[in-house]
C-alpha positions in Angstrom: -31.7 -38.7 -32.7 -32.7 -41.8 -30.2 -34.2 -40.9 -26.7 -31.0 -42.8 -24.9 -28.7 -40.8 -27.2 -30.5 -37.3 -26.2 -30.6 -38.0 -22.7 -26.8 -38.9 -22.6 -26.2 -35.6 -24.4 -28.2 -33.8 -22.0 -26.2 -35.4 -19.1 -22.7 -34.3 -21.0 -23.9 -30.8 -21.4 -24.8 -30.6 -17.6 -22.0 -32.1 -16.2 -20.0 -29.7 -18.5 -21.7 -26.5 -17.5 -21.0 -27.7 -14.1 -17.7 -27.8 -14.7 -17.3 -24.4 -16.3 -19.0 -22.8 -13.5 -16.9 -24.4 -10.9 -13.9 -23.3 -12.5 -15.1 -19.9 -12.7 -15.9 -20.3 -9.0 -12.5 -21.8 -8.1 -10.6 -18.7 -9.9 -13.0 -15.9 -8.3 -12.5 -18.0 -4.8 -8.6 -18.2 -5.6 -7.9 -14.7 -6.9 -10.7 -12.6 -6.1 -9.6 -11.2 -2.7 -6.2 -10.5 -4.3 -7.7 -8.7 -7.2 -9.8 -6.8 -5.0 -6.7 -5.5 -2.8 -5.1 -4.9 -6.3 -7.8 -2.5 -7.6 -8.0 -0.6 -4.4 -4.5 0.0 -4.4 -4.3 1.2 -8.1 -7.6 3.6 -7.1 -5.8 4.9 -4.1 -2.6 5.5 -6.5 -4.3 7.2 -9.0 -6.5 9.3 -6.5 -3.0 10.5 -5.1 -4.3 9.2 -1.5 -1.3 9.0 1.5 -1.6 6.7 4.1 0.5 8.2 7.4 0.4 7.2 11.2 0.2 9.4 13.9 3.7 10.1 15.4 2.3 10.6 19.0 -0.9 8.1 19.3 -2.3 7.9 22.2 -1.7 4.8 24.6 -5.0 2.4 25.0 -6.8 2.3 28.3 -4.9 -0.2 30.3 -8.1 -1.3 32.2 -9.3 -2.7 29.3 -8.3 -5.8 27.4 -9.3 -4.4 24.1 -7.7 -1.6 21.9 -9.9 0.6 19.7 -9.3 2.9 17.4 -10.7 6.0 19.5 -7.8 5.4 21.6 -5.3 6.3 19.2 -7.4 8.5 16.8 -6.0 11.6 15.8 -8.6 14.3 16.2 -7.7 16.5 12.7 -7.5 13.7 10.4 -9.6 11.1 8.7 -9.2 7.6 10.2 -8.7 4.8 8.0 -8.8 1.1 8.0 -6.7 0.7 4.5 -7.3 -0.4 1.6 -9.2 -3.0 2.6 -12.1 -0.3 2.8 -13.2 0.6 -1.0 -15.5 3.2 0.3 -12.3 5.2 1.8 -10.2 4.6 -0.8 -12.8 5.7 -3.7 -14.0 9.0 -1.6 -12.2 9.5 1.4 -9.8 11.9 2.1 -6.4 12.3 0.3 -4.4 11.8 3.4 -6.1 9.3 5.7 -4.5 8.0 9.1 -3.9 4.2 9.6 -4.9 3.1 12.7 -3.3 0.3 14.5 -5.7 -2.8 15.0 -4.1 -3.7 18.1 -1.4 -1.8 19.7 -0.5 -4.7 22.0 0.6 -6.4 18.8 -0.2 -5.1 15.4 1.3 -4.3 11.7 1.1 -1.2 9.8 2.3 -0.2 6.4 1.6 2.7 4.9 2.7 2.6 1.6 0.2 -0.4 0.6 -2.5 1.0 3.2 -2.2 -2.4 5.5 -3.1 -2.3 9.0 -3.4 -6.2 11.0 -3.4 -7.3 14.2 -0.5 -10.1 14.8 -1.0 -13.1 16.8 2.4 -14.3 18.7 3.9 -17.4 19.0 2.1 -19.2 16.3 3.8 -22.5 15.4 4.3 -22.2 11.3 5.0 -26.0 11.0 1.2 -26.4 12.7 -1.4 -26.1 10.1 -4.3 -26.7 12.6 -2.8 -23.8 14.9 -1.9 -21.3 11.8 -5.0 -21.5 9.5 -7.5 -20.5 12.0 -5.1 -17.5 13.2 -4.6 -16.4 9.3 -8.5 -16.0 8.9 -7.8 -13.2 11.5 -4.8 -11.3 11.1 -0.9 -12.1 11.1 0.9 -14.8 12.6 4.2 -14.2 14.7 6.5 -17.4 14.1 7.1 -19.3 17.1 10.7 -19.2 18.2 11.6 -15.9 16.3 12.4 -12.8 18.5 10.0 -9.7 19.4 10.5 -6.1 18.4 13.4 -4.3 20.1 15.6 -7.5 20.6 18.4 -8.7 18.2 17.2 -11.4 15.9 14.6 -12.1 13.6 11.0 -11.0 13.8 9.4 -13.3 11.5 5.8 -12.4 10.6 3.7 -14.7 8.1 0.3 -14.7 6.4 0.3 -17.8 4.3 -2.1 -20.6 3.6 -1.1 -24.3 2.4 -4.9 -25.3 2.9 -7.3 -25.6 0.0 -7.4 -23.4 -3.0 -10.8 -21.6 -1.5 -9.2 -20.6 1.5 -5.6 -19.4 0.0 -6.8 -16.5 -1.5 -8.5 -15.4 1.7 -5.3 -16.0 4.1 -3.2 -14.2 1.6 -5.0 -11.1 1.1 -3.6 -9.0 3.9 -0.3 -9.6 2.5 -0.9 -9.5 -1.1 0.5 -6.2 -1.6 3.9 -7.0 -0.2 4.9 -7.4 -3.5 5.0 -3.6 -4.0 7.3 -2.8 -1.6 10.7 -1.4 -2.1 13.6 -0.4 -0.2 13.1 3.0 1.8 9.4 1.8 2.7 8.2 2.2 6.1 6.8 -0.5 8.3 5.4 -0.2 11.9 5.1 -2.4 14.6 3.3 -1.8 17.8 4.3 -4.0 20.5 3.3 -4.0 23.9 1.8 -0.5 23.3 5.3 0.7 21.9 5.8 1.5 18.7 8.8 0.6 16.6 9.6 1.7 13.2 11.6 -0.3 10.3 12.5 0.5 6.6 12.2 -2.1 3.9 16.0 -3.4 2.8 14.9 -5.6 0.2 13.1 -9.0 -0.5 13.6 -12.1 -2.2 11.5 -15.3 -3.1 12.5 -18.7 -1.4 11.2 -22.3 -1.4 8.7 -23.3 1.1 11.4 -25.5 2.6 13.5 -22.9 3.2 12.8 -21.9 7.2 16.3 -20.8 7.9 15.2 -17.3 9.1 13.0 -19.0 11.6 15.7 -21.7 12.9 17.9 -19.1 13.0 16.1 -16.1 14.4 17.9 -15.8 18.0 21.5 -16.6 16.3 21.7 -13.3 14.0 23.4 -10.4 15.1 21.2 -7.6 14.2 17.6 -7.1 14.8 15.4 -7.9 11.6 12.2 -7.8 10.5 10.8 -10.4 7.9 7.3 -10.2 6.2 6.3 -13.9 4.5 3.6 -14.2 2.1 2.9 -17.0 -0.8 4.2 -16.4 -4.1 2.9 -16.2 -6.6 -0.3 -14.8 -5.1 -3.3 -17.3 -4.5 -0.9 -20.3 -4.4 1.8 -22.0 -2.5 4.5 -22.4 -4.8 6.9 -20.4 -3.3 7.9 -17.4 -0.5 7.9 -13.9 -0.6 10.1 -12.1 2.2 10.4 -8.7 2.9 13.4 -7.7 4.9 13.0 -4.3 7.2 15.7 -2.9 9.2 15.3 -0.6 12.5 15.1 3.0 11.4 
């Protein structure tokens, strides 16, 4: 084999190996977070782990700008951050108490062990605004109502950014797919608890923004949780609906 042919072969093999490694990295970056939550959730189910929310959490210290777990911590049960804590899922108690990350605006879903801070009045049409928010928690769509008010409360965690961000931004709401009618959803807003019951779900196109546009023109209070569907993509939107308990 001539020297030039050998060099060409080595270059092609190097490029090929790089493309394979890049494809593996892309798959892990996109679907890794979703797989992590899926595995944790299935382990919790297999162990019989049950997540509960204290019926009488103490309110946060009004002299502080931050809400800590200690301020709403029951004294006789294990405090949990949910399925995002592998050690607690694998080795923790069978009954764990979900802690609101912020009682000024926070979301908890006991069935899937989810707890997230909610950021109010985020423009869902402005990526530069909502992408940094989704790296920290869940966004409340600007123009939709707040708990306790007639209309749609629209909370979303999704991304239309580059593939290496999609999985990370979707991870909080990945397990929404496992919610069924009758499941409990709790929202803390302005230090007050609001209880909702899942009534149904559907998959819609990304262009369907009717629940946001008409949020204040409906005759009943509805909590709507949105994530991308299928997980790790931006093809469709999964909407979960819940009504006041």
